[in-house]
SERO-4910 file (N, C-alpha, C, O; in steps of 0.05 Angstrom, whole numbers):
BEGIN
 pado doro    nc1    nc2    nc3   cac1   cac2   cac3    cc1    cc2    cc3    oc1    oc2    oc3
  Unk    A   2061   2219   2776   2047   2225   2800   2038   2199   2812   2027   2182   2797
  Unk    A   2042   2194   2838   2034   2170   2851   2013   2176   2873   2014   2198   2885
  Unk    A   1996   2157   2878   1976   2160   2899   1971   2133   2912   1974   2112   2900
  Unk    A   1965   2134   2938   1959   2110   2953   1929   2106   2955   1914   2124   2962
  Unk    A   1920   2083   2948   1891   2075   2950   1891   2050   2967   1892   2028   2956
  Unk    A   1889   2053   2993   1890   2029   3011   1917   2016   3008   1937   2028   3013
  Unk    A   1917   1990   3001   1941   1975   2997   1954   1978   2970   1977   1971   2965
  Unk    A   1938   1989   2951   1948   1993   2924   1962   2019   2921   1953   2040   2930
  Unk    A   1984   2018   2908   1998   2043   2901   1996   2046   2871   2007   2030   2855
  Unk    A   1982   2067   2862   1978   2071   2834   1997   2092   2823   2003   2112   2836
  Unk    A   2006   2087   2800   2023   2107   2786   2007   2118   2763   1999   2104   2744
  Unk    A   2001   2144   2765   1984   2157   2745   2002   2173   2726   2020   2187   2736
  Unk    A   1997   2172   2700   2013   2187   2682   2007   2217   2686   1984   2225   2690
  Unk    A   2028   2233   2683   2024   2262   2684   2022   2272   2656   2041   2270   2640
  Unk    A   2000   2282   2649   1996   2293   2622   2004   2322   2620   1992   2339   2634
  Unk    A   2024   2327   2604   2031   2355   2600   2011   2367   2580   2002   2353   2562
  Unk    A   2005   2392   2583   1989   2405   2561   2004   2401   2535   2029   2401   2534
  Unk    A   1989   2399   2513   2001   2394   2487   2022   2414   2479   2041   2408   2465
  Unk    A   2019   2439   2489   2039   2459   2482   2065   2455   2496   2086   2466   2488
  Unk    A   2065   2438   2517   2090   2434   2532   2102   2407   2526   2125   2401   2535
  Unk    A   2088   2390   2510   2100   2363   2504   2124   2366   2487   2126   2383   2470
  Unk    A   2144   2350   2493   2169   2350   2478   2165   2337   2451   2150   2317   2449
  Unk    A   2179   2347   2432   2180   2334   2406   2202   2314   2406   2224   2319   2415
  Unk    A   2196   2290   2396   2216   2269   2396   2221   2261   2367   2203   2262   2350
  Unk    A   2245   2252   2361   2252   2243   2335   2234   2221   2326   2226   2220   2302
  Unk    A   2227   2203   2344   2210   2180   2337   2183   2191   2328   2171   2180   2310
  Unk    A   2172   2212   2341   2147   2223   2333   2149   2235   2305   2131   2231   2289
  Unk    A   2171   2249   2299   2175   2260   2273   2176   2239   2252   2164   2242   2230
  Unk    A   2190   2217   2257   2193   2195   2238   2166   2182   2232   2161   2173   2209
  Unk    A   2148   2180   2252   2122   2168   2247   2106   2184   2228   2088   2174   2215
  Unk    A   2111   2210   2226   2095   2227   2209   2106   2229   2181   2094   2241   2163
  Unk    A   2130   2218   2176   2142   2219   2150   2127   2200   2131   2118   2179   2140
  Unk    A   2125   2206   2106   2114   2187   2087   2130   2161   2087   2155   2162   2085
  Unk    A   2116   2138   2089   2129   2112   2088   2126   2101   2060   2104   2097   2050
  Unk    A   2149   2096   2047   2149   2087   2020   2163   2060   2017   2183   2055   2030
  Unk    A   2153   2044   1999   2166   2019   1992   2177   2024   1964   2162   2028   1945
  Unk    A   2203   2024   1961   2216   2032   1936   2225   2007   1921   2242   1992   1932
  Unk    A   2215   2004   1897   2222   1981   1881   2251   1984   1870   2262   2006   1869
  Unk    A   2262   1961   1864   2290   1960   1855   2295   1978   1831   2317   1989   1828
  Unk    A   2276   1979   1813   2281   1995   1788   2285   2025   1794   2297   2039   1778
  Unk    A   2276   2034   1817   2280   2062   1825   2309   2066   1833   2322   2086   1825
  Unk    A   2320   2047   1848   2349   2049   1855   2367   2047   1830   2387   2061   1828
  Unk    A   2359   2029   1812   2375   2027   1787   2375   2054   1772   2396   2063   1764
  Unk    A   2351   2066   1769   2350   2092   1756   2365   2113   1771   2378   2130   1758
  Unk    A   2365   2113   1797   2379   2133   1813   2409   2130   1810   2423   2150   1810
  Unk    A   2419   2106   1807   2448   2103   1803   2457   2110   1775   2480   2116   1770
  Unk    A   2438   2111   1756   2445   2117   1728   2443   2147   1721   2455   2156   1703
  Unk    A   2426   2162   1736   2421   2190   1729   2417   2207   1754   2397   2205   1767
  Unk    A   2437   2223   1760   2436   2241   1783   2417   2264   1780   2412   2279   1799
  Unk    A   2407   2269   1756   2389   2291   1752   2360   2283   1750   2342   2299   1747
  Unk    A   2355   2256   1752   2328   2246   1749   2312   2246   1775   2323   2250   1797
  Unk    A   2286   2241   1773   2268   2240   1796   2274   2217   1816   2269   2219   1839
  Unk    A   2285   2195   1806   2292   2173   1823   2315   2181   1842   2314   2175   1866
  Unk    A   2335   2194   1831   2357   2204   1848   2347   2224   1868   2355   2223   1891
  Unk    A   2329   2242   1859   2318   2262   1878   2303   2248   1901   2304   2257   1924
  Unk    A   2288   2227   1894   2273   2212   1915   2293   2199   1934   2288   2200   1958
  Unk    A   2314   2188   1924   2333   2175   1942   2348   2196   1959   2357   2189   1981
  Unk    A   2351   2220   1949   2362   2242   1965   2343   2248   1989   2353   2254   2011
  Unk    A   2317   2246   1985   2298   2250   2007   2301   2227   2028   2299   2232   2052
  Unk    A   2307   2203   2018   2312   2181   2037   2338   2187   2053   2338   2184   2077
  Unk    A   2359   2195   2039   2385   2201   2052   2382   2223   2073   2394   2222   2094
  Unk    A   2366   2243   2067   2362   2266   2085   2340   2261   2105   2333   2279   2121
  Unk    A   2329   2237   2105   2308   2228   2123   2283   2245   2123   2271   2252   2143
  Unk    A   2275   2253   2098   2250   2268   2094   2227   2249   2088   2204   2257   2089
  Unk    A   2234   2225   2080   2215   2203   2077   2226   2178   2090   2250   2176   2094
  Unk    A   2209   2160   2097   2218   2135   2108   2216   2113   2087   2195   2109   2075
  Unk    A   2239   2101   2082   2240   2079   2062   2238   2053   2078   2254   2046   2095
  Unk    A   2217   2037   2071   2212   2011   2083   2224   1990   2065   2223   1992   2041
  Unk    A   2235   1969   2078   2248   1948   2062   2250   1922   2078   2256   1922   2101
  Unk    A   2244   1900   2065   2247   1874   2077   2275   1864   2071   2288   1873   2052
  Unk    A   2285   1844   2086   2312   1833   2080   2314   1822   2052   2334   1825   2038
  Unk    A   2293   1808   2043   2293   1796   2016   2295   1818   1995   2310   1815   1975
  Unk    A   2281   1840   1998   2282   1861   1979   2310   1875   1979   2320   1882   1958
  Unk    A   2321   1878   2003   2347   1890   2005   2368   1873   1991   2386   1884   1977
  Unk    A   2366   1847   1993   2384   1829   1979   2381   1831   1949   2400   1829   1934
  Unk    A   2356   1836   1940   2351   1840   1911   2364   1866   1902   2376   1867   1881
  Unk    A   2362   1887   1918   2376   1912   1911   2405   1906   1905   2416   1914   1885
  Unk    A   2418   1892   1924   2447   1886   1921   2452   1870   1896   2470   1876   1880
  Unk    A   2437   1849   1892   2442   1831   1869   2439   1846   1843   2455   1843   1825
  Unk    A   2418   1862   1840   2413   1876   1815   2433   1898   1811   2444   1901   1789
  Unk    A   2439   1914   1831   2457   1936   1828   2486   1928   1822   2501   1943   1811
  Unk    A   2493   1903   1830   2520   1893   1825   2523   1877   1800   2544   1866   1794
  Unk    A   2501   1874   1784   2504   1860   1759   2523   1875   1741   2524   1900   1741
  Unk    A   2540   1861   1726   2560   1874   1709   2548   1896   1690   2559   1917   1688
  Unk    A   2525   1890   1678   2513   1909   1660   2503   1934   1675   2504   1956   1664
  Unk    A   2494   1931   1699   2485   1954   1715   2509   1971   1724   2508   1995   1724
  Unk    A   2531   1957   1732   2555   1972   1740   2565   1988   1717   2573   2011   1720
  Unk    A   2565   1976   1693   2575   1991   1670   2557   2015   1664   2567   2037   1659
  Unk    A   2531   2011   1664   2512   2032   1658   2513   2055   1678   2510   2078   1671
  Unk    A   2518   2048   1704   2518   2069   1725   2546   2082   1727   2548   2104   1738
  Unk    A   2567   2068   1717   2594   2079   1720   2604   2075   1749   2624   2088   1756
  Unk    A   2591   2058   1764   2600   2053   1792   2615   2027   1794   2613   2009   1777
  Unk    A   2629   2024   1816   2643   1999   1822   2627   1984   1843   2610   1996   1856
  Unk    A   2633   1959   1846   2618   1943   1867   2622   1955   1895   2604   1955   1911
  Unk    A   2646   1966   1900   2650   1980   1926   2633   2004   1929   2625   2010   1952
  Unk    A   2627   2019   1907   2609   2042   1909   2581   2032   1916   2567   2045   1932
  Unk    A   2573   2010   1904   2546   1999   1911   2545   1991   1940   2525   1995   1954
  Unk    A   2567   1978   1950   2568   1971   1978   2565   1995   1996   2550   1994   2016
  Unk    A   2577   2018   1989   2575   2042   2004   2547   2053   2004   2537   2062   2024
  Unk    A   2535   2053   1981   2507   2063   1978   2488   2046   1995   2472   2056   2010
  Unk    A   2491   2019   1993   2474   2001   2008   2479   2003   2038   2460   2000   2054
  Unk    A   2504   2007   2045   2510   2010   2073   2496   2034   2085   2485   2033   2107
  Unk    A   2497   2056   2071   2483   2081   2080   2453   2076   2081   2440   2084   2101
  Unk    A   2442   2063   2061   2414   2058   2060   2405   2040   2084   2384   2044   2096
  Unk    A   2422   2020   2090   2416   2002   2112   2412   2016   2138   2396   2008   2155
  Unk    A   2426   2038   2141   2423   2054   2166   2399   2072   2166   2393   2084   2186
  Unk    A   2386   2076   2143   2364   2094   2141   2337   2081   2137   2316   2093   2143
  Unk    A   2337   2056   2129   2311   2043   2123   2297   2034   2148   2309   2030   2169
  Unk    A   2271   2031   2145   2254   2019   2166   2251   1990   2159   2238   1984   2139
  Unk    A   2263   1972   2174   2261   1944   2167   2232   1933   2169   2217   1941   2187
  Unk    A   2226   1915   2151   2199   1904   2150   2201   1874   2153   2215   1860   2138
  Unk    A   2186   1863   2172   2183   1834   2174   2157   1827   2160   2136   1839   2165
  Unk    A   2159   1807   2143   2134   1798   2129   2121   1777   2145   2127   1753   2144
  Unk    A   2101   1786   2161   2086   1768   2178   2065   1752   2162   2060   1729   2168
  Unk    A   2055   1765   2142   2034   1753   2125   2043   1753   2096   2055   1773   2087
  Unk    A   2036   1732   2082   2042   1730   2054   2016   1725   2039   2000   1709   2047
  Unk    A   2013   1739   2016   1988   1738   2001   1993   1727   1973   1979   1736   1954
  Unk    A   2011   1709   1970   2018   1699   1943   1996   1681   1933   1983   1668   1950
  Unk    A   1991   1680   1908   2000   1698   1887   1980   1721   1883   1955   1716   1884
  Unk    A   1990   1745   1879   1973   1768   1874   1981   1781   1847   1964   1793   1834
  Unk    A   2006   1779   1840   2017   1793   1817   2024   1775   1794   2028   1751   1798
  Unk    A   2026   1786   1770   2034   1770   1747   2062   1761   1749   2069   1738   1741
  Unk    A   2080   1778   1759   2108   1771   1761   2114   1762   1790   2113   1778   1808
  Unk    A   2121   1736   1793   2126   1726   1820   2149   1741   1834   2150   1742   1859
  Unk    A   2168   1752   1819   2190   1767   1831   2181   1793   1845   2195   1803   1862
  Unk    A   2158   1803   1837   2147   1828   1849   2131   1823   1874   2124   1841   1889
  Unk    A   2125   1797   1880   2108   1791   1903   2121   1801   1929   2107   1811   1947
  Unk    A   2148   1799   1932   2160   1808   1957   2158   1838   1960   2158   1848   1983
  Unk    A   2156   1853   1938   2152   1882   1940   2125   1888   1952   2122   1904   1971
  Unk    A   2104   1876   1941   2077   1880   1951   2074   1871   1980   2063   1885   1997
  Unk    A   2085   1847   1986   2084   1837   2014   2097   1856   2034   2087   1861   2055
  Unk    A   2120   1866   2026   2134   1885   2044   2118   1910   2048   2117   1921   2070
  Unk    A   2106   1920   2026   2090   1945   2028   2066   1941   2046   2060   1958   2062
  Unk    A   2053   1919   2043   2029   1913   2060   2037   1910   2089   2025   1922   2106
  Unk    A   2058   1895   2094   2067   1891   2122   2078   1916   2134   2075   1920   2159
  Unk    A   2089   1934   2118   2099   1959   2129   2078   1980   2132   2082   2001   2144
  Unk    A   2054   1975   2120   2033   1995   2119   2043   2020   2105   2038   2042   2114
  Unk    A   2057   2015   2083   2068   2037   2067   2047   2054   2055   2025   2045   2049
  Unk    A   2053   2080   2051   2034   2098   2039   2034   2096   2009   2016   2104   1995
  Unk    A   2056   2084   1998   2057   2080   1969   2080   2060   1962   2099   2058   1977
  Unk    A   2076   2047   1940   2097   2032   1927   2107   2050   1905   2091   2060   1888
  Unk    A   2133   2056   1904   2145   2073   1883   2159   2055   1864   2178   2041   1871
  Unk    A   2151   2056   1839   2162   2038   1818   2157   2050   1791   2140   2068   1787
  Unk    A   2172   2041   1771   2166   2048   1743   2148   2026   1730   2139   2030   1708
  Unk    A   2143   2005   1744   2126   1983   1734   2098   1986   1745   2089   1969   1760
  Unk    A   2085   2007   1739   2059   2014   1751   2038   1992   1745   2023   1984   1763
  Unk    A   2037   1982   1720   2017   1962   1713   2020   1936   1727   2001   1921   1732
  Unk    A   2045   1929   1735   2050   1904   1748   2039   1902   1776   2035   1880   1787
  Unk    A   2033   1925   1788   2024   1926   1816   1995   1933   1819   1987   1944   1840
  Unk    A   1978   1928   1799   1950   1935   1801   1936   1924   1826   1921   1939   1838
  Unk    A   1941   1899   1834   1928   1889   1858   1935   1903   1884   1922   1898   1905
  Unk    A   1955   1920   1884   1961   1935   1909   1938   1952   1918   1935   1957   1942
  Unk    A   1921   1961   1899   1898   1977   1907   1878   1961   1925   1863   1973   1940
  Unk    A   1879   1934   1923   1862   1918   1940   1870   1921   1969   1855   1916   1988
  Unk    A   1895   1928   1974   1906   1932   2001   1907   1962   2008   1918   1969   2029
  Unk    A   1896   1979   1991   1896   2007   1997   1922   2021   1993   1927   2043   2005
  Unk    A   1940   2010   1977   1967   2021   1973   1969   2032   1945   1968   2017   1926
  Unk    A   1972   2058   1942   1976   2069   1915   2003   2061   1903   2022   2057   1918
  Unk    A   2003   2058   1877   2028   2052   1863   2035   2076   1846   2019   2084   1828
  Unk    A   2058   2088   1851   2065   2113   1839   2093   2112   1827   2110   2097   1837
  Unk    A   2098   2128   1806   2125   2131   1797   2137   2154   1814   2122   2167   1829
  Unk    A   2163   2160   1812   2175   2181   1828   2162   2209   1824   2157   2223   1844
  Unk    A   2156   2216   1800   2143   2242   1795   2116   2244   1809   2110   2264   1822
  Unk    A   2100   2223   1807   2074   2222   1820   2077   2223   1851   2061   2235   1865
  Unk    A   2098   2210   1861   2103   2210   1889   2108   2238   1899   2098   2246   1920
  Unk    A   2125   2253   1885   2130   2281   1893   2104   2297   1894   2100   2313   1912
  Unk    A   2087   2294   1873   2063   2309   1871   2042   2301   1892   2032   2318   1907
  Unk    A   2037   2275   1894   2015   2265   1911   2022   2268   1941   2004   2272   1957
  Unk    A   2047   2266   1948   2055   2268   1976   2065   2296   1983   2075   2301   2005
  Unk    A   2063   2314   1964   2072   2342   1968   2100   2344   1978   2105   2358   1998
  Unk    A   2118   2330   1965   2146   2330   1972   2161   2350   1956   2155   2354   1932
  Unk    A   2180   2363   1968   2196   2382   1952   2221   2369   1942   2233   2352   1955
  Unk    A   2229   2376   1918   2252   2364   1904   2277   2376   1916   2280   2401   1917
  Unk    A   2296   2359   1925   2321   2370   1935   2336   2383   1912   2335   2374   1889
  Unk    A   2351   2404   1919   2365   2420   1898   2393   2409   1893   2403   2414   1871
  Unk    A   2405   2396   1912   2433   2387   1909   2434   2361   1893   2417   2344   1896
  Unk    A   2454   2358   1876   2459   2332   1863   2485   2320   1872   2496   2303   1859
  Unk    A   2494   2328   1896   2518   2317   1907   2513   2288   1915   2491   2281   1924
  Unk    A   2533   2270   1912   2530   2242   1919   2526   2238   1948   2523   2215   1957
***
């Protein structure tokens, strides 16, 4: 709606009643739980299709949760998942890992680390996980290394394993185990 006020022409927003507002995909995505998923969760997911890590990654695939990730963490995913011992344990080929990571790249919410708070953790390799979680304003860090991320509580970020994530965020477990 536009109105003239002397020489000024003002453009006023038209507010639709809330019952008439359109739902947008972007609005839906903002309401999804934002999770920072540690590398050990992806490792577990590639090794066991019946486990909670795989179920959590299925929620990422179906866009029921938002997975946040920094470029450095994504590169760690690739490096770890393509290690010979990991490939053997998962029964996957490097090309399979490329396909998994390619799909994930299209689903993740990229995180720029504007601020760094090093050192906070005992393991310097975990610092990038905490930094990405804080910069993403993630609702949780999902990891099997719960004790390593104690300082995350200083930033108001809970540290959960996959089972705790399902319970605390009231997520339903997907039924399909299809790749």
